[in-house]
FIBAVEX-164642 format. One line per 10 residues: for each residue x, y, z of C-alpha. Coordinates in steps of 0.25 Angstrom, whole numbers, plus 5000, padded with zeros to 4 digits. Layout:
REM FIBAVEX-164642
X/Y/Z ~ ...
REM end
This chain:
REM FIBAVEX-164642
5022/4873/4887 ~ 5012/4878/4877 ~ 5004/4891/4880 ~ 4993/4897/4872 ~ 4996/4909/4863 ~ 4988/4918/4872 ~ 4995/4913/4884 ~ 5008/4915/4878 ~ 5004/4929/4875 ~ 5001/4932/4889
5014/4926/4893 ~ 5021/4936/4884 ~ 5013/4948/4888 ~ 5010/4946/4902 ~ 5024/4942/4907 ~ 5020/4932/4916 ~ 5016/4940/4928 ~ 5003/4937/4934 ~ 4997/4939/4947 ~ 4987/4933/4957
4987/4926/4970 ~ 4978/4914/4968 ~ 4973/4902/4976 ~ 4966/4889/4973 ~ 4952/4888/4976 ~ 4945/4876/4982 ~ 4935/4874/4972 ~ 4924/4883/4978 ~ 4922/4898/4980 ~ 4933/4900/4990
4948/4898/4990 ~ 4957/4892/5000 ~ 4972/4891/5002 ~ 4981/4889/4990 ~ 4983/4879/4978 ~ 4994/4875/4969 ~ 4986/4870/4957 ~ 4978/4881/4952 ~ 4970/4872/4943 ~ 4957/4873/4950
4948/4883/4943 ~ 4942/4894/4952 ~ 4927/4895/4955 ~ 4929/4909/4960 ~ 4940/4917/4954 ~ 4940/4927/4965 ~ 4944/4918/4976 ~ 4952/4909/4967 ~ 4963/4920/4967 ~ 4964/4920/4982
4975/4914/4990 ~ 4972/4911/5005 ~ 4979/4903/5016 ~ 4976/4888/5017 ~ 4962/4885/5023 ~ 4957/4899/5020 ~ 4945/4901/5010 ~ 4940/4913/5002 ~ 4926/4915/4997 ~ 4922/4926/4987
4908/4931/4992 ~ 4904/4943/4983 ~ 4908/4952/4972 ~ 4902/4966/4973 ~ 4907/4970/4960 ~ 4898/4959/4953 ~ 4886/4967/4959 ~ 4891/4981/4957 ~ 4893/4983/4971 ~ 4907/4990/4970
4921/4987/4976 ~ 4920/4984/4991 ~ 4931/4989/5000 ~ 4926/4988/5014 ~ 4918/4978/5023 ~ 4913/4976/5037 ~ 4903/4966/5043 ~ 4891/4971/5051 ~ 4885/4966/5064 ~ 4876/4956/5056
4888/4949/5048 ~ 4885/4957/5035 ~ 4896/4962/5027 ~ 4896/4977/5023 ~ 4905/4982/5012 ~ 4908/4995/5004 ~ 4910/4997/4990 ~ 4922/5007/4989 ~ 4914/5016/4980 ~ 4900/5012/4984
4890/5006/4993 ~ 4890/4998/5006 ~ 4885/4983/5005 ~ 4881/4973/5015 ~ 4882/4958/5013 ~ 4877/4946/5020 ~ 4887/4936/5017 ~ 4886/4921/5016 ~ 4892/4913/5028 ~ 4904/4905/5026
4901/4893/5017 ~ 4888/4899/5012 ~ 4886/4902/4997 ~ 4890/4916/4993 ~ 4876/4918/4986 ~ 4871/4921/5000 ~ 4878/4934/5001 ~ 4868/4946/5002 ~ 4872/4960/4999 ~ 4865/4974/5001
4869/4988/4997 ~ 4868/4997/5009 ~ 4861/5010/5007 ~ 4864/5018/5019 ~ 4855/5029/5026 ~ 4840/5032/5027 ~ 4840/5041/5016 ~ 4845/5031/5006 ~ 4836/5021/5000 ~ 4839/5007/5002
4840/5004/4987 ~ 4853/4996/4983 ~ 4852/5003/4969 ~ 4855/5017/4976 ~ 4866/5023/4968 ~ 4871/5032/4978 ~ 4880/5026/4990 ~ 4874/5029/5004 ~ 4886/5024/5010 ~ 4899/5016/5005
4912/5020/4999 ~ 4918/5013/5012 ~ 4932/5009/5014 ~ 4929/5005/5028 ~ 4917/4998/5035 ~ 4914/4994/5049 ~ 4902/4989/5056 ~ 4902/4992/5071 ~ 4894/4999/5081 ~ 4881/4995/5074
4886/5004/5062 ~ 4893/5003/5049 ~ 4905/5012/5049 ~ 4909/5016/5034 ~ 4922/5023/5030 ~ 4918/5030/5018 ~ 4929/5033/5008 ~ 4923/5043/4998 ~ 4922/5057/4993 ~ 4907/5060/4993
4900/5061/4980 ~ 4887/5059/4973 ~ 4887/5044/4974 ~ 4891/5044/4989 ~ 4889/5056/4997 ~ 4897/5052/5009 ~ 4912/5056/5010 ~ 4924/5049/5017 ~ 4922/5046/5031 ~ 4917/5036/5042
4902/5034/5042 ~ 4894/5026/5052 ~ 4881/5019/5047 ~ 4870/5014/5056 ~ 4857/5007/5055 ~ 4848/5016/5064 ~ 4835/5009/5061 ~ 4838/4994/5062 ~ 4835/4991/5047 ~ 4849/4985/5045
4852/4997/5036 ~ 4862/5008/5039 ~ 4854/5021/5039 ~ 4863/5031/5047 ~ 4876/5036/5041 ~ 4885/5044/5051 ~ 4898/5051/5046 ~ 4907/5049/5057 ~ 4919/5056/5051 ~ 4922/5062/5037
4936/5058/5032 ~ 4944/5066/5021 ~ 4949/5056/5012 ~ 4944/5046/5002 ~ 4949/5035/4992 ~ 4959/5024/4994 ~ 4967/5032/5005 ~ 4954/5037/5012 ~ 4947/5032/5024 ~ 4946/5017/5025
4942/5007/5036 ~ 4934/5007/5049 ~ 4938/4996/5059 ~ 4932/4992/5073 ~ 4942/4993/5085 ~ 4946/4980/5091 ~ 4937/4982/5103 ~ 4925/4986/5094 ~ 4923/4999/5101 ~ 4928/5009/5091
4933/5010/5076 ~ 4946/5013/5068 ~ 4946/5020/5055 ~ 4958/5020/5045 ~ 4960/5030/5033 ~ 4971/5031/5022 ~ 4980/5043/5020 ~ 4971/5051/5011 ~ 4962/5053/5023 ~ 4964/5064/5032
4964/5062/5047 ~ 4951/5069/5052 ~ 4951/5076/5065 ~ 4950/5066/5076 ~ 4947/5067/5091 ~ 4960/5061/5095 ~ 4973/5056/5089 ~ 4982/5046/5095 ~ 4994/5055/5091 ~ 4993/5070/5090
4991/5073/5075 ~ 5004/5075/5068 ~ 5005/5071/5054 ~ 5017/5077/5047 ~ 5025/5072/5036 ~ 5037/5071/5045 ~ 5048/5068/5035 ~ 5059/5076/5030 ~ 5061/5068/5018 ~ 5057/5077/5006
5042/5076/5004 ~ 5039/5070/4990 ~ 5024/5067/4989 ~ 5019/5056/4980 ~ 5022/5061/4966 ~ 5009/5054/4960 ~ 5001/5062/4970 ~ 4996/5050/4979 ~ 4998/5056/4992 ~ 4999/5071/4989
4987/5073/4998 ~ 4989/5063/5009 ~ 4989/5068/5023 ~ 5002/5066/5031 ~ 4995/5058/5041 ~ 4992/5046/5031 ~ 4981/5036/5034 ~ 4976/5035/5048 ~ 4968/5027/5058 ~ 4957/5032/5068
4950/5027/5080 ~ 4935/5031/5082 ~ 4923/5028/5090 ~ 4910/5021/5085 ~ 4904/5034/5083 ~ 4915/5040/5075 ~ 4916/5052/5085 ~ 4930/5050/5091 ~ 4941/5048/5081 ~ 4956/5046/5085
4967/5045/5076 ~ 4975/5032/5078 ~ 4986/5031/5067 ~ 4990/5038/5054 ~ 5002/5038/5044 ~ 4997/5027/5035 ~ 4996/5027/5020 ~ 4982/5020/5017 ~ 4978/5009/5027 ~ 4964/5004/5024
4961/4996/5036 ~ 4965/4993/5050 ~ 4964/4981/5060 ~ 4967/4976/5073 ~ 4975/4963/5078 ~ 4971/4954/5089 ~ 4978/4963/5099 ~ 4970/4975/5095 ~ 4981/4983/5088 ~ 4978/4990/5075
4985/4988/5061 ~ 4983/4993/5047 ~ 4988/4990/5034 ~ 4994/5002/5027 ~ 4996/5004/5012 ~ 5008/5007/5004 ~ 5010/5018/4993 ~ 5013/5009/4981 ~ 5017/5022/4973 ~ 5029/5023/4983
5035/5010/4979 ~ 5050/5011/4978 ~ 5051/5023/4987 ~ 5058/5023/5001 ~ 5045/5029/5007 ~ 5036/5017/5002 ~ 5029/5009/5013 ~ 5023/4996/5010 ~ 5009/4992/5015 ~ 5010/4989/5029
5004/4984/5042 ~ 5004/4994/5053 ~ 5001/4992/5068 ~ 4993/5005/5071 ~ 4996/5010/5085 ~ 4990/5022/5092 ~ 4995/5035/5086 ~ 5003/5028/5075 ~ 5009/5034/5063 ~ 5013/5026/5050
5021/5037/5042 ~ 5013/5038/5029 ~ 5016/5052/5023 ~ 5016/5057/5009 ~ 5026/5054/4998 ~ 5040/5052/5003 ~ 5036/5056/5017 ~ 5032/5043/5022 ~ 5039/5039/5035 ~ 5048/5027/5037
5042/5016/5045 ~ 5055/5017/5053 ~ 5051/5031/5058 ~ 5047/5031/5073 ~ 5036/5041/5071 ~ 5028/5030/5063 ~ 5026/5016/5065 ~ 5031/5005/5056 ~ 5022/4994/5050 ~ 5021/4980/5057
5022/4974/5043 ~ 5025/4979/5029 ~ 5016/4972/5019 ~ 5021/4977/5005 ~ 5014/4983/4993 ~ 4999/4983/4993 ~ 4986/4991/4996 ~ 4980/4988/5010 ~ 4965/4987/5012 ~ 4959/4979/5023
4966/4975/5036 ~ 4958/4965/5046 ~ 4961/4957/5058 ~ 4959/4942/5056 ~ 4955/4941/5071 ~ 4940/4937/5069 ~ 4943/4928/5057 ~ 4940/4913/5058 ~ 4954/4911/5053 ~ 4966/4904/5060
4972/4912/5071 ~ 4984/4916/5063 ~ 4975/4924/5054 ~ 4966/4929/5065 ~ 4978/4936/5071 ~ 4981/4942/5057 ~ 4978/4955/5051 ~ 4973/4954/5036 ~ 4979/4965/5027 ~ 4972/4967/5014
4980/4971/5002 ~ 4972/4976/4990 ~ 4982/4978/4979 ~ 4988/4964/4980 ~ 4976/4956/4985 ~ 4982/4951/4998 ~ 4977/4949/5012 ~ 4989/4948/5022 ~ 4987/4941/5035 ~ 4996/4950/5044
5002/4943/5056 ~ 5006/4952/5068 ~ 5016/4948/5079 ~ 5018/4957/5091 ~ 5031/4965/5091 ~ 5033/4974/5102 ~ 5022/4985/5103 ~ 5018/4982/5089 ~ 5018/4970/5079 ~ 5026/4964/5068
5018/4957/5057 ~ 5019/4947/5045 ~ 5009/4946/5033 ~ 5004/4934/5027 ~ 4996/4933/5013 ~ 4983/4928/5018 ~ 4974/4930/5006 ~ 4978/4935/4992 ~ 4972/4936/4978 ~ 4974/4944/4965
4967/4952/4962 ~ 4961/4954/4976 ~ 4960/4969/4979 ~ 4956/4967/4994 ~ 4948/4978/5001 ~ 4942/4974/5014 ~ 4941/4963/5023 ~ 4935/4959/5037 ~ 4933/4946/5045 ~ 4918/4943/5045
4910/4939/5057 ~ 4911/4924/5052 ~ 4926/4925/5053 ~ 4929/4925/5038 ~ 4938/4936/5031 ~ 4930/4944/5021 ~ 4937/4953/5011 ~ 4934/4962/4999 ~ 4941/4965/4987 ~ 4939/4977/4978
4942/4992/4979 ~ 4944/5002/4968 ~ 4932/4997/4961 ~ 4938/4983/4959 ~ 4931/4970/4959 ~ 4926/4967/4973 ~ 4924/4954/4980 ~ 4921/4949/4994 ~ 4928/4937/5000 ~ 4928/4929/5012
4939/4921/5018 ~ 4938/4910/5028 ~ 4947/4899/5035 ~ 4943/4885/5033 ~ 4928/4884/5037 ~ 4928/4897/5044 ~ 4927/4891/5058 ~ 4940/4895/5064 ~ 4939/4901/5078 ~ 4938/4917/5078
4936/4920/5092 ~ 4943/4932/5097 ~ 4958/4930/5097 ~ 4965/4929/5111 ~ 4969/4942/5117 ~ 4983/4947/5113 ~ 4992/4952/5125 ~ 4999/4964/5121 ~ 5014/4964/5123 ~ 5021/4974/5133
5025/4982/5121 ~ 5011/4983/5116 ~ 5006/4986/5129 ~ 5016/4998/5130 ~ 5012/5003/5117 ~ 4997/5003/5120 ~ 5000/5010/5134 ~ 5007/5021/5126 ~ 4995/5022/5116 ~ 4986/5025/5128
4993/5039/5128 ~ 4990/5042/5114 ~ 4979/5051/5109 ~ 4982/5063/5118 ~ 4988/5068/5130 ~ 4988/5059/5142 ~ 4994/5060/5156 ~ 5006/5051/5158 ~ 5009/5049/5143 ~ 5023/5055/5143
5028/5048/5155 ~ 5022/5034/5150 ~ 5026/5036/5135 ~ 5040/5043/5136 ~ 5048/5030/5140 ~ 5042/5022/5129 ~ 5048/5032/5118 ~ 5061/5024/5119 ~ 5054/5010/5119 ~ 5060/5000/5109
5047/4997/5103 ~ 5043/5006/5092 ~ 5028/5006/5094 ~ 5030/5009/5109 ~ 5039/5021/5105 ~ 5029/5026/5095 ~ 5017/5024/5105 ~ 5025/5032/5116 ~ 5028/5043/5106 ~ 5014/5045/5102
5010/5045/5117 ~ 5020/5056/5119 ~ 5015/5064/5107 ~ 5001/5064/5113 ~ 5006/5072/5125 ~ 5008/5087/5125 ~ 5022/5090/5120 ~ 5024/5099/5131 ~ 5024/5087/5141 ~ 5036/5080/5134
5044/5089/5126 ~ 5054/5093/5137 ~ 5055/5079/5141 ~ 5059/5075/5127 ~ 5069/5086/5126 ~ 5076/5080/5138 ~ 5075/5066/5134 ~ 5088/5058/5133 ~ 5084/5045/5128 ~ 5087/5044/5113
5074/5036/5109 ~ 5065/5044/5118 ~ 5071/5057/5113 ~ 5069/5052/5098 ~ 5054/5048/5100 ~ 5051/5060/5108 ~ 5057/5069/5098 ~ 5048/5063/5087 ~ 5036/5065/5096 ~ 5040/5080/5099
5043/5082/5084 ~ 5029/5077/5080 ~ 5021/5084/5091 ~ 5030/5096/5094 ~ 5029/5103/5080 ~ 5033/5118/5081 ~ 5041/5116/5094 ~ 5054/5122/5088 ~ 5059/5123/5102 ~ 5060/5108/5103
5066/5105/5089 ~ 5080/5110/5093 ~ 5080/5103/5106 ~ 5074/5090/5100 ~ 5084/5089/5088 ~ 5096/5092/5098 ~ 5091/5081/5107 ~ 5091/5071/5095 ~ 5105/5074/5092 ~ 5110/5070/5106
5105/5055/5103 ~ 5117/5046/5101 ~ 5112/5042/5087 ~ 5122/5030/5086 ~ 5116/5023/5098 ~ 5102/5023/5092 ~ 5096/5011/5085 ~ 5093/5012/5070 ~ 5078/5014/5074 ~ 5081/5025/5084
5090/5032/5074 ~ 5078/5032/5064 ~ 5070/5037/5075 ~ 5080/5048/5078 ~ 5081/5053/5064 ~ 5066/5053/5063 ~ 5065/5062/5076 ~ 5075/5072/5069 ~ 5066/5071/5056 ~ 5053/5074/5064
5059/5086/5071 ~ 5063/5092/5058 ~ 5050/5089/5051 ~ 5041/5094/5063 ~ 5050/5105/5069 ~ 5058/5109/5057 ~ 5073/5108/5053 ~ 5083/5112/5063 ~ 5092/5124/5062 ~ 5105/5124/5056
5113/5121/5069 ~ 5104/5109/5073 ~ 5103/5104/5059 ~ 5118/5103/5059 ~ 5118/5096/5073 ~ 5108/5086/5068 ~ 5116/5083/5055 ~ 5129/5081/5063 ~ 5121/5071/5072 ~ 5115/5063/5061
5125/5064/5049 ~ 5135/5053/5055 ~ 5124/5043/5055 ~ 5121/5044/5041 ~ 5121/5035/5033 ~ 5116/5024/5042 ~ 5116/5009/5040 ~ 5101/5008/5037 ~ 5092/5014/5026 ~ 5081/5018/5036
5092/5027/5044 ~ 5098/5032/5031 ~ 5084/5037/5027 ~ 5082/5045/5039 ~ 5096/5050/5040 ~ 5096/5054/5025 ~ 5083/5062/5026 ~ 5086/5069/5039 ~ 5100/5073/5035 ~ 5096/5078/5021
5085/5086/5028 ~ 5096/5092/5037 ~ 5105/5095/5025 ~ 5116/5087/5032 ~ 5129/5090/5025 ~ 5132/5075/5021 ~ 5117/5071/5019 ~ 5118/5071/5004 ~ 5131/5064/5003 ~ 5128/5053/5012
5114/5051/5006 ~ 5119/5051/4992 ~ 5129/5040/4996 ~ 5117/5032/5002 ~ 5109/5035/4989 ~ 5120/5028/4981 ~ 5120/5015/4988 ~ 5107/5014/4996 ~ 5101/5000/4997 ~ 5087/4997/5001
5084/4988/5013 ~ 5075/4977/5008 ~ 5073/4972/5022 ~ 5066/4985/5026 ~ 5057/4984/5014 ~ 5052/4970/5017 ~ 5036/4968/5016 ~ 5027/4956/5019 ~ 5024/4955/5004 ~ 5035/4957/4995
5033/4967/4983 ~ 5036/4956/4973 ~ 5025/4947/4979 ~ 5015/4957/4975 ~ 5018/4960/4961 ~ 5009/4948/4955 ~ 4998/4950/4964 ~ 4992/4963/4958 ~ 4997/4967/4944 ~ 4994/4982/4946
5001/4984/4959 ~ 5011/4973/4957 ~ 5017/4979/4944 ~ 5021/4991/4952 ~ 5028/4983/4962 ~ 5035/4975/4951 ~ 5040/4987/4944 ~ 5045/4993/4957 ~ 5052/4980/4961 ~ 5059/4979/4947
5067/4991/4950 ~ 5065/4995/4965 ~ 5069/5009/4968 ~ 5080/5010/4979 ~ 5072/5015/4991 ~ 5084/5020/5000 ~ 5090/5028/4988 ~ 5077/5034/4985 ~ 5076/5039/5000 ~ 5089/5045/4999
5086/5052/4985 ~ 5073/5058/4991 ~ 5080/5063/5004 ~ 5091/5069/4996 ~ 5081/5077/4987 ~ 5080/5087/4998 ~ 5096/5089/5000 ~ 5100/5102/4995 ~ 5115/5102/5000 ~ 5126/5092/5001
5126/5088/4986 ~ 5138/5087/4977 ~ 5137/5086/4962 ~ 5141/5072/4962 ~ 5130/5068/4973 ~ 5120/5076/4965 ~ 5123/5069/4952 ~ 5122/5056/4959 ~ 5109/5060/4966 ~ 5101/5064/4954
5106/5053/4946 ~ 5099/5044/4956 ~ 5085/5049/4952 ~ 5088/5046/4938 ~ 5090/5032/4942 ~ 5079/5032/4952 ~ 5069/5034/4941 ~ 5072/5020/4935 ~ 5066/5013/4948 ~ 5052/5008/4949
5045/5012/4961 ~ 5030/5015/4964 ~ 5021/5025/4956 ~ 5027/5037/4963 ~ 5042/5033/4964 ~ 5046/5040/4952 ~ 5039/5053/4956 ~ 5045/5052/4970 ~ 5059/5051/4964 ~ 5056/5062/4954
5051/5072/4965 ~ 5063/5069/4974 ~ 5072/5072/4962 ~ 5065/5085/4960 ~ 5067/5088/4974 ~ 5082/5086/4973 ~ 5083/5094/4960 ~ 5077/5106/4968 ~ 5090/5106/4976 ~ 5100/5107/4965
5105/5120/4959 ~ 5097/5125/4948 ~ 5108/5125/4938 ~ 5109/5110/4940 ~ 5095/5106/4940 ~ 5094/5102/4926 ~ 5106/5093/4927 ~ 5101/5085/4939 ~ 5087/5085/4934 ~ 5091/5078/4922
5101/5069/4930 ~ 5090/5065/4939 ~ 5081/5060/4928 ~ 5071/5071/4925 ~ 5070/5065/4910 ~ 5065/5052/4916 ~ 5052/5059/4922 ~ 5040/5064/4915 ~ 5032/5076/4918 ~ 5023/5068/4927
5034/5064/4936 ~ 5035/5050/4931 ~ 5045/5043/4922 ~ 5045/5048/4908 ~ 5041/5035/4901 ~ 5037/5043/4888 ~ 5024/5035/4887 ~ 5011/5042/4885 ~ 4999/5038/4894 ~ 4986/5032/4888
4976/5043/4885 ~ 4964/5034/4886 ~ 4953/5034/4888 ~ 4956/5019/4892 ~ 4946/5008/4894 ~ 4944/4995/4900 ~ 4949/4987/4888 ~ 4942/4974/4885 ~ 4949/4964/4876 ~ 4938/4964/4865
4937/4979/4866 ~ 4952/4981/4865 ~ 4954/4971/4854 ~ 4943/4978/4846 ~ 4950/4991/4847 ~ 4963/4985/4842 ~ 4956/4978/4830 ~ 4952/4991/4825 ~ 4966/4993/4820 ~ 4980/4996/4824
4986/5004/4813 ~ 4993/5017/4815 ~ 4995/5015/4830 ~ 5004/5024/4839 ~ 5017/5017/4843 ~ 5021/5027/4854 ~ 5007/5027/4860 ~ 5007/5011/4859 ~ 5021/5011/4866 ~ 5015/5021/4877
5003/5012/4879 ~ 5012/5000/4881 ~ 5020/5007/4892 ~ 5009/5014/4899 ~ 5000/5002/4899 ~ 5011/4995/4907 ~ 5015/4985/4895 ~ 5029/4991/4895 ~ 5031/4989/4910 ~ 5032/4974/4908
5034/4971/4893 ~ 5045/4976/4883 ~ 5042/4980/4869 ~ 5054/4983/4859 ~ 5064/4982/4871 ~ 5056/4992/4880 ~ 5047/4990/4892 ~ 5047/4980/4904 ~ 5053/4967/4905 ~ 5043/4960/4915
5036/4954/4903 ~ 5040/4949/4889 ~ 5043/4958/4878 ~ 5031/4961/4869 ~ 5038/4966/4857 ~ 5033/4953/4849 ~ 5019/4953/4855 ~ 5012/4958/4843 ~ 5018/4947/4834 ~ 5012/4936/4843
4999/4939/4849 ~ 4986/4945/4844 ~ 4981/4959/4848 ~ 4969/4952/4856 ~ 4979/4944/4864 ~ 4987/4956/4867 ~ 4975/4964/4872 ~ 4969/4952/4880 ~ 4983/4951/4887 ~ 4982/4965/4891
4968/4966/4895 ~ 4967/4953/4902 ~ 4981/4949/4906 ~ 4976/4938/4916 ~ 4968/4930/4906 ~ 4979/4922/4900 ~ 4992/4920/4908 ~ 5003/4910/4904 ~ 5005/4900/4914 ~ 5020/4901/4911
5020/4915/4917 ~ 5009/4915/4927 ~ 5012/4920/4941 ~ 5012/4910/4952 ~ 5006/4911/4966 ~ 5015/4904/4977 ~ 5007/4901/4990 ~ 5017/4902/5002 ~ 5017/4894/5014 ~ 5016/4906/5023
5003/4910/5016 ~ 5008/4920/5006 ~ 5010/4919/4992 ~ 5020/4924/4981 ~ 5016/4927/4967 ~ 5026/4926/4955 ~ 5030/4920/4942 ~ 5036/4907/4944 ~ 5050/4908/4937 ~ 5056/4894/4941
5056/4884/4952 ~ 5064/4873/4958 ~ 5061/4863/4969 ~ 5063/4873/4980 ~ 5058/4886/4975 ~ 5050/4895/4965 ~ 5056/4906/4958 ~ 5046/4917/4955 ~ 5046/4931/4948 ~ 5037/4941/4954
5040/4954/4947 ~ 5037/4956/4932 ~ 5046/4968/4932 ~ 5058/4960/4937 ~ 5055/4946/4933 ~ 5070/4942/4935 ~ 5068/4944/4950 ~ 5064/4931/4956 ~ 5059/4926/4969 ~ 5061/4912/4975
5050/4905/4983 ~ 5053/4892/4990 ~ 5044/4881/4987 ~ 5043/4877/5001 ~ 5036/4890/5004 ~ 5026/4889/4993 ~ 5013/4881/4996 ~ 5007/4882/4982 ~ 5007/4890/4969 ~ 4997/4894/4959
4997/4901/4946 ~ 4991/4915/4945 ~ 4980/4920/4936 ~ 4982/4935/4935 ~ 4992/4943/4927 ~ 5000/4954/4933 ~ 4998/4961/4920 ~ 4987/4972/4923 ~ 4974/4971/4915 ~ 4969/4983/4909
4983/4989/4905 ~ 4977/4995/4892 ~ 4964/5001/4899 ~ 4970/5015/4899 ~ 4971/5015/4884 ~ 4962/5020/4873 ~ 4959/5013/4860 ~ 4971/5020/4853 ~ 4981/5017/4864 ~ 4977/5003/4865
4979/5001/4850 ~ 4993/5008/4851 ~ 4996/4999/4862 ~ 4992/4986/4855 ~ 4999/4991/4842 ~ 5012/4993/4851 ~ 5011/4979/4856 ~ 5008/4972/4843 ~ 5019/4980/4836 ~ 5029/4975/4846
5032/4990/4849 ~ 5037/4992/4835 ~ 5035/5007/4831 ~ 5036/5003/4816 ~ 5025/4993/4816 ~ 5015/4995/4806 ~ 5004/4997/4817 ~ 5011/5010/4820 ~ 5015/5014/4806 ~ 5001/5011/4801
5004/5002/4789 ~ 4998/4989/4795 ~ 4987/4986/4805 ~ 4990/4976/4817 ~ 4979/4966/4817 ~ 4973/4959/4829 ~ 4978/4945/4826
REM end
C-alpha cells in the first residue's frame, strides 16, 4: 500500500489513535441508521457524525454560534409550540421552528428582552434575563433557573425566577424572584421540571449549592459526614467548599411559596425525570479526578424516592452504595458528564423508546436509552446507546409538542447547535401510555412514604414491622418514617427490640436523630453486640457494621470497657470473605484501635485483589477512550496501570493506626506508598496517596520520621504535591496558534535554542505521554527520534495544530455498530472469519478486545484524531521554537541548533 508523504508522517506522529462515532447520511440534511461503506460525502458535517438506531433520522436546525448568540444549555416549549432557549452566559431566545419536513430556513428567532423597564431592542448589551441552566414553561409562566453571580452585564443572581406576560402583548414583562440560591457554576442550581400531574414543580441543584431554608423536609435535616475513615479532602481543592449534603432535589408549588426537600447526597445531577409509573429518577455525575480510588463512584442512574440520600461527601468520605443509610444506583453507567435527562413518553417513537428515559452525557457525546424493569419496591435497569457523535457536547433535550426529540449541544462557550430527531415519518402513536399497576412492594413503599415529612399519628405502629423487610427500599422508607417521629416515642421501644434487623435499622435511625443522647449510646452499643453475627447475611453484616460506625460518628467513641467489648465481638470475623465486608471491618477496627487490626489489615494489603464484577458499568471505560480525546486520554492512562482499589482502601484506613505496628510491618507499609506513586489514577490520585502517607507519618516516632519519609517516596513528590517530573511549565503567554502564524515564527530562526526548555515543553505539552524520544517517554505512539530527518517543520506544525486533517487509513480507528444498538470504537488490529481484534487504549496498545462478527451490523472509519488539537497553545514564541528545535534535533543536546553553530531550516 502506498501512502502520501504527509499521510505517512501523520501515521508516525499520531500513533493511529483516532476518535469519532459516525453514521452514514442518506444524501439529505439528516441521518438515519448506520452504514458500512463510508464513501458518500456528507452534505451536513454536523449530522454526518451522528449514529442512530435504524429508521431514526436527525436534522440539524440551527447554529447559534454562527449568529453570535452564545452557547445554549437549556430549553423548553411554551404553550404556542415555540422553543425558548438560554445561552449559558447570556440571553434568552425564542424560536418558531419549521414543522417536520419543512425547510429549516423557515425558522424564526428573537432575543427576549424581559421587563417593562428594558427597551425591546435586540442590540441591548445588558442581559435582562438569561444565564439559565433550567427553563420550564408552565402555569402561563416561564420559570428560569439562573446560575450566575450578579455583575454589570446581568444584575440577577442565582435563583429561581418566574416570568409573566401581564399585559397580553406576548412579551414577558414581570420578573419575580421566587427564591435566591447560594451557588453558581457547573455545580450550581440546574433544572426545573413539571410534576407528572402538572400541578407542581421540582428543582435540582449540584453540590456547590447550599440547601436553602425550606418549609418542609421529607426527612429531618441531618447532613453529617458520618464516616470514621480519615478525612482527606480533594488535594486539588475541588470539593473543599462542598456542603456535606451534596446535590439536592426540592418540590415546590407554582408560586414558589412552599418548598420541600425531597432528596440529597448527590454529586452534581443536572436534571430529573419521571417514568410511566410516576417515579422520579436522576442521572448523577462522577468525579473524574477520583479515578483509581476506592471511593470513586461512576455516573449513575438513581431512583429518587421520598427522603432519599445518596451518600456524596467530600474527598475520601463518600459513602459506599452498600451502606443502608443511603440508596444504591439502579444502574452504573460509567465515566462521563451527565446533563439532560428526559422521559420518552410523549415521543412519536416505538413503545420501547417511549418507555425509556434518555440520559445525556456531555463528555463523550452519548444519549443513552435507559430501560427500567420493576424490581421489588424499586427498579433494575439497562442502558442502550441511542444516539452518539464526536464531538457532541450534549446539554439539554426535550420532547416537543410534535413528538420529536429536540436536543442542544454546547456549554463552556463551545460551538452550539440545535437538532431534531424523529422516527420514520414522525407519525407513530404518542397517546398516553397505559397506566402502570404498581407491585405490592411498590405500594408498600408508597404507603410508608405517606409518613414522611413530619410527625404523623400511627407512623411508628405502621412502619416498625417494615424495618426488617427483605426489600432494601422498603426498609429505607420505613426508617425514614420512624426518623420523622419524635425520638421520645420510639427510643425505649428500640432499646427493648430483640429482632436483629429491626435493631440494626432502628439503631441507625436513633444515631442519626438522637445526637447528644449519651445515655442511649451505651445501651445501643451493648444491644448490637448481642446479635449473633454469624447468623446474619452479608448485607445484614454490612448494615450492622454501619450501625456501629454511625453511633461512633454521631454519639462519640465508646469508653475503654465498651471499646474492648465491641473489639472482642468483631475481631473473630475479620478478615471476611468479601471486599465490602473487609472495608467496613478494617476501618471500624482500626478506629477502635483493636489489638490485631494492623496485623490483619497489613496481611490483606499484601494480597488484596479487586472485585471486577462489583465495578461493572453499562459502558466499559475502554469503550470511551476514542470518543473524546481530552477525557479519553485520562481514562487510557489510568487503565494502562490501574491502581489497586482494595489495597488503597487499607492503606488509607491504616493511616490513622497509632498502635499495633512492628518494625517489619511499618517497613512493608511505607514501601507500599513508594510503589503506589507509580500507578496512574485520576487527577487527584497522587495527592490522595500523598496525604494519606503524611497522615501515617504523623504517627511514627520523631526519630524514625526521616527514614519512613524517604522510604515512602518523599523524593518522588514535588512541592505542589504532585509527582516530581522535573519539567518546567510553560510561562506563556500562550496563544491560539494557527499554522501560518506558527510557521512564520519558526522561519525567523532556530539557532541557539534552549535544549532543557525544549524537552520540558515536549513533556508538558503531552507529547511525551504517547511518544518516545531518545529512549524516554511513552510507548503509545511511535518513537519520534528520527522525526526531524524525514519531515519539514511545517508538516510537524500542521500535525500538532490540526491533527485530524490527515489521518492514515492504515491506522484509523473504526466504529463497530452492534446489533444491540450500541457501538464500539477501536483500532482494528486483525480479523478472521469469526471475529475482529481491536485495540482501544493508546497507553496499552498490547491489550486487545475481541468482537464477534455476528454481533456487528456494520463498520465505518472514523475521521477525528484522538490527539488533542491546540497542545501548543500554552506556549509563547520562544517556547514554541524550543519545542520544534527539540523535535527536529531528535532530542540530541549536542545538535547544532542548541550549540548555535548551525540553523535548522524549514525544509
